[in-house]
PADREN-420254 format. One record per residue (C-alpha): x, y, z. Coordinates in pm, 1 decimal. Last residue first. Example, Ala and Ser with C-alpha at 12.3 -4.5 7.8 and 13.67 -1.06 7.14 Angstrom:
% PADREN-420254
X  Y  Z
1367.0  -106.0  714.0;
1230.0  -450.0  780.0;
END
This chain:
% PADREN-420254
X  Y  Z
2236.4  -3632.3  -624.9;
2258.3  -3629.4  -891.7;
2210.0  -3258.7  -976.5;
2581.4  -3126.0  -899.4;
2757.3  -3421.9  -1054.6;
2815.0  -3307.8  -1309.0;
2950.4  -2959.5  -1138.6;
3171.7  -3141.2  -925.2;
3019.8  -3146.2  -499.0;
3165.2  -2877.1  -214.3;
2997.8  -3085.4  63.3;
2859.6  -2849.4  357.9;
2721.1  -2906.6  702.8;
2402.3  -2996.5  845.2;
2294.7  -3059.2  1183.7;
2072.2  -3291.5  1410.6;
1877.3  -3522.3  1073.1;
2201.2  -3604.9  905.3;
2184.9  -3330.1  642.6;
2328.0  -3214.6  342.4;
2407.1  -2948.9  206.6;
2547.0  -2888.5  -146.1;
2779.4  -2742.1  -348.2;
2832.4  -2618.6  -641.5;
3157.8  -2405.2  -808.3;
3211.6  -2190.0  -1104.5;
2915.6  -2190.3  -1268.5;
2876.9  -1974.4  -1635.2;
2938.2  -2296.5  -1860.1;
2555.4  -2461.3  -1666.3;
2356.0  -2249.4  -1650.6;
2144.1  -2390.2  -1990.3;
2213.2  -2694.2  -1854.7;
2161.3  -2628.1  -1524.2;
1823.5  -2469.2  -1732.7;
1719.1  -2786.1  -1852.2;
1818.5  -3049.1  -1576.1;
1553.7  -2794.9  -1345.0;
1616.2  -2477.3  -1139.0;
1348.3  -2471.4  -876.5;
1205.0  -2743.9  -888.8;
1432.6  -3007.4  -989.0;
1665.9  -2860.4  -726.5;
1562.4  -2620.5  -490.9;
1790.7  -2295.7  -588.5;
2050.3  -2116.6  -345.0;
2211.9  -1842.2  -618.7;
2606.2  -1707.5  -520.2;
2664.8  -1452.0  -779.1;
3023.3  -1300.9  -785.2;
3183.4  -1016.2  -1024.9;
2776.6  -857.7  -981.4;
2458.6  -852.9  -1203.5;
2601.9  -930.7  -1507.6;
2663.9  -1364.2  -1542.8;
2282.8  -1366.9  -1338.7;
2078.2  -1144.8  -1564.3;
2128.8  -1213.7  -1885.5;
2166.3  -1589.2  -1984.9;
2035.9  -1733.1  -1656.8;
1725.0  -1417.6  -1614.9;
1687.1  -1408.0  -2015.0;
1673.1  -1834.6  -1956.7;
1423.0  -1810.3  -1679.0;
1170.8  -1591.2  -1814.8;
1140.1  -1829.1  -2143.0;
1051.3  -2102.9  -1906.2;
795.3  -1982.9  -1685.3;
999.9  -1723.2  -1396.9;
722.9  -1832.1  -1072.9;
1106.9  -1930.5  -869.8;
1377.9  -1861.6  -1089.8;
1639.1  -1741.7  -783.4;
1493.9  -1933.5  -456.3;
1741.8  -1689.1  -228.4;
1940.5  -1509.0  -447.1;
2282.1  -1397.6  -328.9;
2495.2  -1098.7  -499.6;
2885.0  -990.7  -410.7;
2933.3  -674.3  -386.5;
3138.2  -393.9  -640.8;
2889.0  -75.9  -592.9;
2920.2  134.3  -941.0;
2570.4  282.1  -873.9;
2390.9  296.6  -1198.1;
2421.4  -105.6  -1208.9;
2328.7  -153.0  -878.3;
1996.8  31.5  -895.7;
1950.7  -65.4  -1268.1;
1977.2  -462.4  -1191.9;
1789.0  -391.9  -846.0;
1500.4  -205.2  -1013.4;
1521.0  -476.8  -1319.8;
1468.0  -754.8  -1088.5;
1134.7  -586.6  -930.9;
1036.1  -591.3  -1241.7;
1135.7  -896.7  -1378.5;
911.8  -1087.1  -981.1;
644.6  -834.6  -1081.8;
588.7  -976.6  -1394.1;
581.1  -1338.7  -1258.0;
360.5  -1262.5  -1056.4;
122.8  -1195.0  -1329.6;
115.2  -770.1  -1351.1;
-212.6  -611.7  -1315.8;
-111.1  -523.9  -955.8;
171.4  -275.8  -1186.9;
-75.2  -126.1  -1256.1;
100.0  -64.1  -1652.8;
-10.2  374.8  -1690.7;
-120.4  415.1  -2155.6;
160.8  629.8  -2309.0;
72.3  342.3  -2588.6;
419.0  237.6  -2557.8;
257.5  89.7  -2238.0;
370.2  337.0  -1919.3;
545.9  219.8  -1597.9;
579.3  443.5  -1329.8;
813.4  414.1  -994.1;
797.5  573.4  -689.6;
939.9  756.7  -454.4;
860.7  925.5  -110.9;
1092.5  1100.3  93.5;
1036.9  1471.6  -73.4;
877.6  1347.1  -414.5;
1000.5  1106.4  -611.2;
897.6  1033.4  -936.2;
1116.4  736.6  -1155.6;
850.5  760.0  -1452.3;
919.5  422.8  -1696.2;
851.6  455.5  -2064.6;
688.3  184.7  -2355.7;
743.3  -57.1  -2138.5;
619.4  -396.2  -2309.4;
812.8  -280.2  -2602.0;
906.4  -666.5  -2673.8;
675.1  -928.6  -2517.6;
809.8  -1150.5  -2349.0;
988.7  -1001.9  -2053.6;
1330.7  -991.0  -1934.1;
1494.6  -702.1  -2227.8;
1223.9  -544.0  -2241.0;
1274.6  -514.6  -1843.2;
1676.9  -422.5  -1855.0;
1570.4  -150.5  -2098.5;
1320.8  92.9  -1937.6;
1494.3  -30.0  -1607.3;
1809.6  142.7  -1743.7;
1629.0  419.9  -1909.1;
1444.7  524.6  -1536.8;
1805.1  489.5  -1379.0;
1910.5  692.8  -1600.5;
1751.9  965.3  -1660.2;
1689.6  982.8  -1194.6;
2052.1  972.2  -1183.3;
2088.1  1276.8  -1381.5;
1796.1  1491.2  -1230.9;
1954.6  1350.5  -851.0;
2293.2  1529.9  -933.4;
2220.9  1808.0  -1161.9;
1976.1  1905.2  -824.8;
2233.9  1798.1  -558.9;
2520.0  2002.8  -735.0;
2284.8  2299.9  -741.1;
2300.7  2234.3  -430.9;
2610.0  2120.8  -312.4;
2747.8  2495.1  -467.8;
2436.8  2682.4  -250.2;
2643.3  2438.1  52.1;
2959.6  2555.4  -27.5;
2938.4  2902.3  -37.7;
2689.0  2895.8  249.9;
2984.3  2696.9  407.9;
3238.2  2996.4  284.4;
3034.4  3259.3  428.5;
2995.0  3116.7  756.4;
3369.4  3043.2  784.9;
3433.2  3435.2  726.3;
3145.0  3486.5  954.1;
3323.3  3294.9  1247.5;
3641.7  3538.9  1210.9;
3491.2  3870.7  1180.8;
3258.8  3748.1  1493.4;
2861.5  3671.3  1426.1;
2533.8  3891.7  1426.9;
2246.2  3677.7  1431.8;
2021.3  3825.1  1155.5;
2020.7  3577.6  854.1;
1982.5  3216.7  1092.7;
1656.2  3373.7  1259.1;
1501.5  3357.7  844.5;
1662.7  3048.0  824.3;
1503.9  2887.5  1140.4;
1201.3  3016.9  1090.6;
1191.3  2818.5  727.2;
1237.4  2565.0  970.9;
1021.5  2616.2  1197.9;
715.6  2590.3  921.0;
890.1  2314.2  746.1;
846.4  2124.7  1084.0;
519.8  2234.8  1162.9;
374.6  2097.0  813.8;
598.1  1729.1  940.7;
447.7  1752.1  1250.4;
68.9  1757.5  1139.4;
156.6  1540.9  864.0;
362.7  1305.4  1119.2;
2.0  1309.3  1313.1;
-211.2  1268.5  1065.4;
9.2  907.7  931.5;
-44.5  852.3  1312.9;
-383.5  855.6  1315.9;
-445.0  649.0  988.4;
-204.7  332.6  1113.7;
-469.6  381.6  1414.3;
-792.0  360.4  1256.4;
-605.0  41.8  1054.8;
-485.5  -85.2  1428.4;
-837.6  -42.6  1525.4;
-1003.9  -230.6  1197.8;
-723.1  -472.8  1292.1;
-832.9  -566.2  1592.7;
-1284.1  -523.6  1546.3;
-1142.2  -840.0  1248.0;
-968.5  -1064.3  1497.9;
-1228.2  -985.7  1754.4;
-1482.5  -1129.7  1457.8;
-1235.9  -1409.6  1368.5;
-1254.9  -1464.5  1714.8;
-1566.0  -1496.5  1719.4;
-1652.2  -1717.0  1433.2;
-1378.3  -1938.5  1525.7;
-1616.0  -1984.8  1814.0;
-1964.4  -2015.2  1676.8;
-1743.0  -2290.1  1435.6;
-1657.3  -2474.3  1704.5;
-2013.2  -2482.5  1889.0;
-2145.5  -2525.0  1545.6;
-2499.6  -2273.4  1558.5;
-2319.1  -2075.4  1296.2;
-2386.3  -2391.0  1073.8;
-2747.4  -2270.7  1075.7;
-2623.5  -1918.5  1090.4;
-2456.1  -1983.4  697.5;
-2802.6  -2169.3  595.9;
-3026.1  -1852.7  796.7;
-2820.4  -1637.0  561.8;
-2839.6  -1835.4  213.5;
-3266.9  -1820.5  263.5;
-3273.0  -1509.9  336.6;
-3037.7  -1373.1  65.9;
-3251.4  -1580.7  -141.9;
-3617.4  -1470.6  22.9;
-3493.7  -1093.7  -48.0;
-3366.7  -1164.5  -373.0;
-3670.0  -1341.5  -466.9;
-3817.0  -1063.5  -368.3;
-3660.1  -696.4  -489.9;
-3746.5  -948.2  -869.2;
-4082.6  -899.5  -776.5;
-4106.6  -578.3  -633.4;
-3887.1  -469.1  -966.4;
-4108.7  -689.0  -1234.8;
-4452.3  -564.0  -1021.2;
-4298.5  -183.9  -1113.8;
-4157.3  -212.5  -1461.0;
-4543.0  -305.5  -1543.3;
-4716.9  -78.0  -1343.7;
-4469.1  175.9  -1537.4;
-4573.3  48.1  -1879.1;
-4936.5  34.1  -1760.7;
-5020.0  332.8  -1555.5;
-4762.8  544.9  -1876.6;
-5053.9  643.0  -2085.4;
-5436.5  574.9  -2072.3;
-5440.4  554.6  -1703.8;
-5195.8  861.6  -1648.0;
-5451.5  1077.1  -1878.1;
-5714.2  957.5  -1675.4;
-5536.4  1020.0  -1329.4;
-5472.3  1345.7  -1468.1;
-5840.1  1455.9  -1555.8;
-6034.4  1324.6  -1326.0;
-5817.7  1527.5  -1026.3;
-5865.6  1772.8  -1339.5;
-6246.5  1787.9  -1310.4;
-6247.0  1715.5  -934.9;
-6112.1  2095.7  -963.5;
-6277.0  2230.0  -1158.8;
-6626.5  2058.3  -973.8;
-6823.3  1846.5  -1082.4;
-7160.3  1729.8  -1202.3;
-7238.3  1447.8  -1390.4;
-7544.3  1430.3  -1591.8;
-7561.1  1827.7  -1664.1;
-7946.8  1899.5  -1790.2;
-7975.1  2016.9  -2176.5;
-8208.8  2343.9  -2099.2;
-7919.0  2461.8  -2303.0;
-7920.6  2888.1  -2221.5;
-8102.2  3154.3  -2440.7;
-7901.9  3397.3  -2553.8;
-7883.5  3845.9  -2518.0;
-7670.6  4075.6  -2718.8;
-7908.0  4143.3  -3059.0;
-8179.1  4238.6  -2732.3;
-7949.2  4463.3  -2700.4;
-7988.5  4646.4  -3045.2;
-8424.0  4602.8  -2999.4;
-8338.8  4738.6  -2686.9;
-8142.5  5103.6  -2828.1;
-8453.5  5101.7  -3056.6;
-8686.9  5111.8  -2855.5;
-8536.0  5372.8  -2568.6;
-8431.8  5585.4  -2864.7;
-8800.3  5613.1  -2990.0;
-8992.9  5692.3  -2627.6;
-8695.0  5950.4  -2580.5;
-8809.9  6160.6  -2917.2;
-9180.1  6119.9  -2863.6;
-9106.2  6198.2  -2511.7;
-8924.4  6470.8  -2598.4;
-8633.7  6513.7  -2468.0;
-8371.4  6661.0  -2153.4;
-8256.6  6378.2  -2027.8;
-8346.1  6162.6  -1658.9;
-8528.7  5888.9  -1822.0;
-8287.5  5859.0  -2095.6;
-8000.5  5782.5  -1873.3;
-8253.0  5557.9  -1602.8;
-8323.2  5360.1  -1920.3;
-7939.0  5334.7  -2006.8;
-7875.5  5248.5  -1663.4;
-8030.0  4996.2  -1730.1;
-8019.8  4849.2  -2072.2;
-7569.0  4808.6  -1924.7;
-7724.2  4590.0  -1630.8;
-7971.0  4374.0  -1871.2;
-7636.9  4274.7  -2100.1;
-7421.2  4219.8  -1797.2;
-7715.4  3958.7  -1668.4;
-7755.9  3814.8  -2037.9;
-7344.6  3758.1  -2061.4;
-7317.3  3570.2  -1711.5;
-7575.2  3401.4  -1814.7;
-7432.0  3290.1  -2124.8;
-7095.0  3183.1  -1940.3;
-7281.2  2987.2  -1679.4;
-7440.7  2836.2  -1947.1;
-7137.2  2748.1  -2201.6;
-6942.8  2669.8  -1901.6;
-7206.5  2377.2  -1805.6;
-7208.1  2194.4  -2123.6;
-6837.4  2256.5  -2157.3;
-6804.9  2012.1  -1797.3;
-7127.7  1789.5  -1875.3;
-7003.3  1716.7  -2195.6;
-6600.3  1608.0  -2078.8;
-6781.5  1449.7  -1782.9;
-7006.4  1209.5  -2075.4;
-6632.5  1211.3  -2280.8;
-6408.1  1077.3  -1999.9;
-6686.0  854.7  -1854.0;
-6757.8  733.3  -2215.2;
-6387.9  654.9  -2183.7;
-6416.7  485.6  -1825.8;
-6682.5  273.8  -1964.6;
-6472.0  100.6  -2195.1;
-6194.2  40.6  -2008.2;
-6334.6  -37.4  -1630.9;
-6011.2  -204.7  -1528.1;
-5794.6  27.2  -1576.7;
-6035.5  261.7  -1360.0;
-6108.2  -63.2  -1092.7;
-5672.6  -35.4  -1074.1;
-5649.9  313.5  -979.1;
-5556.0  232.4  -604.7;
-5415.8  -71.7  -744.1;
-5096.1  152.7  -849.7;
-5147.9  345.1  -449.4;
-5101.3  -33.5  -317.7;
-4805.3  -97.4  -573.0;
-4634.7  246.4  -465.0;
-4685.3  113.0  -131.8;
-4561.1  -207.1  -154.2;
-4254.4  -129.6  -350.5;
-4159.9  62.3  -70.7;
-4240.7  -244.7  157.4;
-3975.5  -410.9  -72.0;
-3742.0  -119.2  -106.1;
-3659.2  -148.7  253.2;
-3722.3  -503.4  271.4;
-3387.6  -513.5  5.4;
-3190.6  -327.6  207.8;
-3217.4  -499.1  478.9;
-3178.4  -803.0  322.4;
-2835.5  -649.7  142.3;
-2732.6  -529.6  480.4;
-2725.8  -849.3  612.9;
-2581.0  -1029.3  360.0;
-2288.2  -825.9  353.9;
-2239.6  -866.1  713.3;
-2247.3  -1172.2  661.4;
-1977.9  -1182.1  321.8;
-1738.4  -961.6  605.7;
-1798.8  -1246.2  849.6;
-1611.9  -1376.1  562.1;
-1794.6  -1724.9  420.3;
-1643.4  -2067.8  395.2;
-1838.5  -2280.8  603.0;
-1783.4  -2615.1  610.2;
-1519.4  -2668.1  850.2;
-1264.3  -2617.0  653.1;
-1378.7  -2304.5  503.4;
-1395.7  -2192.9  939.1;
-1027.7  -2339.3  1029.8;
-910.9  -2124.7  676.0;
-1104.7  -1780.4  765.7;
-907.4  -1855.2  1100.4;
-554.7  -1857.7  944.7;
-635.5  -1545.3  666.6;
-725.9  -1379.6  1081.4;
-408.1  -1469.9  1222.0;
-247.4  -1344.5  866.1;
-378.0  -1001.6  828.8;
-323.0  -965.1  1167.7;
19.2  -1035.8  1110.9;
32.7  -764.4  864.9;
-64.8  -591.4  1104.2;
177.1  -598.0  1384.4;
383.7  -488.9  1068.1;
239.9  -217.7  999.2;
199.1  -163.4  1381.6;
576.3  -168.6  1426.6;
594.9  41.1  1119.0;
371.7  338.1  1216.6;
583.8  308.8  1542.6;
921.1  345.0  1431.9;
738.7  682.3  1187.0;
600.8  839.0  1499.9;
910.3  819.6  1728.9;
1167.5  925.0  1420.3;
843.9  1252.8  1343.9;
865.2  1316.5  1783.7;
1295.7  1317.9  1672.9;
1234.8  1640.1  1387.7;
1004.5  1783.9  1621.9;
1233.8  1809.1  1979.1;
1532.2  1862.9  1699.8;
1336.4  2169.2  1540.1;
1149.7  2319.7  1933.2;
1554.9  2305.8  2049.6;
1664.6  2516.4  1687.9;
1370.3  2729.8  1720.7;
1521.9  2790.8  2074.9;
1910.4  2846.4  2001.1;
1731.6  3069.6  1792.9;
1560.0  3244.6  2006.8;
1826.3  3310.9  2222.6;
2080.0  3410.2  1943.7;
1845.0  3658.8  1860.6;
1936.2  3806.5  2206.9;
2243.6  3749.3  2289.1;
2410.1  3885.4  2016.4;
2761.1  3721.4  2116.7;
2731.4  3463.8  1873.9;
2830.6  3071.0  2007.2;
2469.3  2927.0  1890.4;
2551.2  3102.7  1593.5;
2848.8  2917.2  1462.3;
2697.3  2607.3  1574.8;
2431.5  2697.9  1315.8;
2658.5  2753.7  1049.8;
2777.7  2416.5  1106.9;
2487.5  2205.4  1133.0;
2402.1  2358.3  733.4;
2738.8  2279.7  668.1;
2646.9  1945.5  774.7;
2343.6  1918.6  644.3;
2538.7  1948.6  265.3;
2771.5  1679.3  347.0;
2516.4  1435.1  464.7;
2285.1  1517.3  157.8;
2604.4  1475.1  -52.3;
2658.4  1130.9  131.5;
2274.7  1070.1  35.8;
2324.4  1056.1  -327.2;
2535.4  846.0  -336.3;
2368.3  632.9  -601.4;
2315.2  337.3  -341.3;
2197.9  520.5  -36.5;
1976.1  817.1  -224.9;
1750.3  531.1  -427.1;
1710.2  263.4  -78.0;
1586.5  592.8  106.0;
1360.1  591.7  -124.5;
1262.2  291.3  -222.2;
1228.2  274.4  221.4;
1042.2  573.8  190.6;
794.7  467.5  -53.6;
737.2  170.4  168.1;
682.6  381.0  449.3;
390.6  571.6  270.0;
260.3  258.2  138.7;
195.3  91.0  -173.6;
508.4  6.8  -311.3;
396.7  -326.7  -422.8;
699.2  -404.7  -683.7;
918.5  -387.1  -395.0;
735.7  -680.8  -206.6;
820.5  -947.2  -477.2;
1132.7  -927.9  -361.4;
984.9  -1156.6  -125.9;
994.0  -1430.4  -414.1;
1328.6  -1390.4  -512.7;
1485.6  -1307.1  -139.3;
1733.5  -1115.7  -119.6;
2035.0  -1038.9  -15.4;
2289.4  -808.6  -308.2;
1917.3  -545.9  -311.8;
1839.2  -624.5  80.1;
2149.8  -509.5  179.3;
2043.4  -123.4  18.7;
1990.3  36.1  397.7;
2268.9  -180.1  553.1;
2530.2  32.7  404.9;
2776.7  -221.4  273.1;
3122.8  -227.0  341.9;
3291.0  55.1  379.3;
3030.2  300.8  570.8;
2828.2  47.9  668.1;
3121.8  -183.8  756.5;
3301.8  49.6  947.3;
2913.4  211.5  1170.5;
2846.0  -104.4  1292.4;
3316.6  -171.6  1430.7;
3272.6  119.3  1517.5;
3495.7  441.2  1496.0;
3758.8  453.5  1658.5;
3820.4  56.5  1679.6;
3751.5  24.7  1267.1;
4099.6  260.3  1193.1;
4268.4  192.9  1479.0;
4404.7  -209.8  1324.5;
4310.9  -513.3  1378.0;
4455.2  -781.1  1242.2;
4470.0  -1039.5  988.8;
4535.4  -832.5  692.5;
4256.4  -600.0  788.0;
4036.4  -774.0  1072.4;
3720.1  -671.7  1204.2;
3579.6  -782.4  1507.8;
3180.8  -871.1  1611.6;
3127.1  -953.0  2001.7;
2782.3  -1034.5  2109.8;
2764.2  -1083.1  2506.7;
2536.0  -1361.9  2674.3;
2812.3  -1436.3  2920.0;
2751.9  -1763.7  2851.3;
2561.6  -1822.6  2607.9;
2857.7  -1604.2  2393.3;
2738.5  -1462.6  2074.7;
2995.1  -1407.7  1748.3;
3055.9  -1169.4  1449.7;
3379.9  -1214.0  1264.3;
3417.9  -954.3  939.5;
3730.3  -1079.6  764.4;
3922.6  -799.2  531.6;
4229.8  -856.9  244.8;
4416.6  -725.0  56.4;
4478.0  -338.7  237.2;
4582.0  -15.2  169.7;
4398.0  220.4  362.3;
4361.8  582.9  268.8;
4017.2  560.0  78.6;
3937.7  143.6  171.6;
3934.8  -62.1  -148.0;
3926.6  -470.5  -90.3;
3992.4  -672.9  -327.4;
3931.0  -979.9  -104.2;
3692.0  -1048.3  210.4;
3684.7  -1296.9  453.6;
3276.5  -1342.1  602.2;
3284.1  -1502.9  955.1;
3026.7  -1691.4  1146.4;
2947.7  -1739.2  1503.8;
2914.5  -1971.5  1781.6;
2912.5  -2010.6  2144.3;
2927.9  -2212.5  2459.2;
2973.6  -2538.4  2316.2;
3346.5  -2493.1  2161.8;
3364.7  -2172.9  2435.1;
3427.9  -2466.8  2720.6;
3705.4  -2538.4  2607.4;
3859.2  -2215.0  2789.0;
3817.0  -2364.0  3061.0;
4093.1  -2453.3  3217.3;
4298.5  -2168.0  3027.6;
4094.3  -1943.9  3164.5;
3727.7  -1782.8  3094.1;
3564.6  -1516.2  3259.0;
3528.2  -1471.1  3635.7;
3236.4  -1425.2  3740.0;
3032.8  -1608.7  3453.3;
3329.1  -1841.4  3397.3;
3275.5  -1953.3  3747.5;
2898.3  -1974.0  3784.8;
2906.5  -2203.3  3432.8;
3148.8  -2437.1  3650.6;
2978.6  -2456.5  3926.5;
2654.9  -2458.4  3669.9;
2836.6  -2811.7  3532.8;
2773.3  -2807.9  3207.2;
2469.0  -3047.5  3042.0;
2325.0  -2758.3  2854.5;
2612.8  -2595.1  2660.1;
2681.4  -3000.5  2514.1;
2316.7  -3005.1  2440.3;
2296.8  -2667.6  2299.9;
2586.0  -2759.7  2100.7;
2291.9  -3080.7  1955.3;
2045.0  -2803.1  1879.5;
2320.4  -2551.6  1699.4;
2290.3  -2220.6  1919.1;
2061.4  -1941.6  1725.0;
1797.8  -1979.6  1933.3;
2038.8  -1717.2  2233.4;
2010.2  -1453.0  1972.0;
1721.5  -1393.3  1871.8;
1578.3  -1405.2  2180.2;
1830.5  -1121.1  2257.4;
1655.1  -926.5  1974.1;
1312.4  -912.6  2113.8;
980.4  -1246.7  2084.5;
749.6  -1053.5  1866.5;
935.8  -804.8  1685.0;
1241.2  -1021.2  1654.8;
1058.6  -1332.6  1482.6;
938.3  -1050.8  1293.9;
1195.6  -844.7  1161.9;
1395.0  -1193.7  1099.7;
1142.9  -1205.3  829.1;
1165.0  -864.3  685.5;
1532.0  -907.0  671.7;
1703.8  -526.8  623.4;
1624.0  -330.5  956.4;
1596.8  -652.2  1137.4;
1939.8  -711.1  1125.8;
2065.7  -421.5  1258.7;
2117.7  -648.2  1563.6;
2375.0  -799.5  1398.0;
2453.3  -625.0  1085.1;
2729.1  -781.3  894.7;
2725.6  -1175.9  1074.5;
2375.5  -1097.2  1097.8;
2335.6  -1033.1  694.8;
2536.0  -1396.1  645.7;
2401.0  -1555.8  910.5;
2092.6  -1481.0  713.4;
2114.4  -1640.5  392.0;
2281.7  -1997.4  548.7;
1950.2  -1977.1  806.6;
1753.9  -1986.3  410.1;
2000.0  -2318.6  222.7;
1904.5  -2452.8  592.6;
1807.9  -2804.4  514.1;
1456.7  -2705.9  583.8;
1368.2  -2794.1  233.9;
1621.9  -2968.4  26.1;
1983.6  -2822.8  -19.7;
2117.7  -2606.6  -272.7;
2468.8  -2403.2  -288.4;
2502.9  -2266.4  -657.6;
2795.4  -2003.6  -761.6;
2824.1  -1847.7  -1053.6;
3090.8  -1555.9  -1194.1;
3209.5  -1766.6  -1497.4;
3449.7  -1587.1  -1708.2;
3660.6  -1353.4  -1458.4;
3726.8  -1726.4  -1265.9;
3751.1  -1611.6  -849.0;
3787.3  -1928.4  -584.3;
3422.9  -1912.3  -334.5;
3483.7  -2098.0  -72.3;
3304.2  -2238.6  203.0;
3329.1  -2351.2  550.1;
3136.7  -2548.7  789.3;
3296.4  -2528.9  1161.2;
3067.3  -2784.5  1388.7;
2715.5  -2734.3  1352.1;
2524.4  -2617.4  1119.0;
2213.4  -2643.1  1148.1;
2190.0  -2286.2  1409.0;
2476.3  -2166.2  1358.0;
2767.8  -2353.6  1566.0;
3007.7  -2202.1  1333.7;
2971.1  -2112.3  974.7;
3259.1  -2000.5  779.6;
3250.7  -1822.7  525.7;
3574.6  -1789.1  219.6;
3728.6  -1604.9  -100.0;
3450.8  -1291.3  -55.0;
3489.2  -1046.6  -347.3;
3535.4  -680.1  -351.9;
END
């Protein structure tokens, strides 16, 4: 499928009819459309997306999505009429306007359409529609400001066709021209497409997975499988087994409710994420204003300073307490030799007292033993001589175990607990006291410096904050950050709700599957059910094989394209596509097997990575559709740009339409490399109130 021509009529900057043709040439696939900033390059690209998808443009184009989210789709439609044409429209007699609104256009008022209506049309050729031979197809979307009516027509070989009216224009475009889920792979802004390399949120990963399934044709088979499952459920809904049937219907209704709740939650999550993105931009704008006013400190930095100061104060008090304890022992440390002599005296006196006490205890024991023996001898039956002799000998023997106590008097008398405490203090002073004291004083000094420095810094900030303008900006920024924090929390809660609902849905689906097996069917329905079951089983096996095949093929294509476009040879050793349910992510590994963080890539490398995904998906899908690229060589250095020009653009599609800003996004040198591949060049000219497109020859393109 290629585009023969595109016409913009009274669409935004483009007054009247502006038609651009794309002649076919198999050897020259590139078309260049250029103009100064604000002349209408991006408008031209947006017009094509609106022509195909209408209200669904917000699901394809992020920039338009924000405008529609802020003001609504109807406001968006009314803003698209060319400003010069709008003057004519607004000057129209109110009676004529009322007449047309009530009765519609007549032969006498048909002329009003020339300035009350705008439209965009795309004429395709080489179109393939199953079971419907045709050579051309034209999509025309228009909006009437008077009737406030949007209309889309699809002409097949110049005529309306029953197929388009039966299934509806939107469904026809989505199914037979280009699905909205993959449109961003064919209409993309090279700057915005870097976001494809930053699939950090669940929503972004789901969108990538959805596009992956759509591009590679997986979703068609999954839809067929789901339809067959629904057929089986419908058969059971009309079963004569009323009890089991009613239970099944009840569970199925609950399943449908859960699915709708999850869908609603995801829509809400998407909306809040977009709002959060806008809030962050407003917050950045406020920060920029603060910087311009001479206060570049962020609220987060102020809070960090306050926390540092608070922590420093706590540490300051703790260090003071420790220092006070150390200072209690300082007099002992200062005495030096005297402390050592005191220690020696205490040690000597303690040992002296201990020895005397021990000797006294021993003498007491010997005296007690002697007394007991004498008493025993007194009551013995020995004669007096023998008894006297025995007593003398025993006394003589026991006297050997008695000793004399030391007569030296102790100078320092300490109890055992006092002695142990003094020993602990002495050992601390002669071992770790000095080192710990030095460390503590050093920590105390450093912490005091941190406290004073940050206190001064905060004081300077607070003095600036007294300025009324800065105070007002700071107040707004604090309020904005509070709103952002609240929005963040809201998104987290929605994500948790989705997780809970998804878990409940999985349980419900399992219950539906179990109940489906026990609901009895009539003979004819049973045969249909058996056939549907067989087809579902075969489709399940086929889908597993297809996904694996596409996964491995996509990994090889991304790796090959990246290594072709990158400066660094064998920069990527392996690419792994990870698909988990509705989530999809892509991991890059070096030749050593190390995971490469996509955040570590430069902006140019991120754009190359996103470009590689695009090329791999487009190549793998086999979809033939023109590719439109805004800011085509943005963020590429000379070497990368040359490779993109020679290796990427000529081969991604039969038609590649680029919208470069001359001498910035496309230099004369790069144009010379590209020129052999270029079929036609166009310039967007602007006459203050409107723009128009002129065809220029290749040699004059860069000179205009």
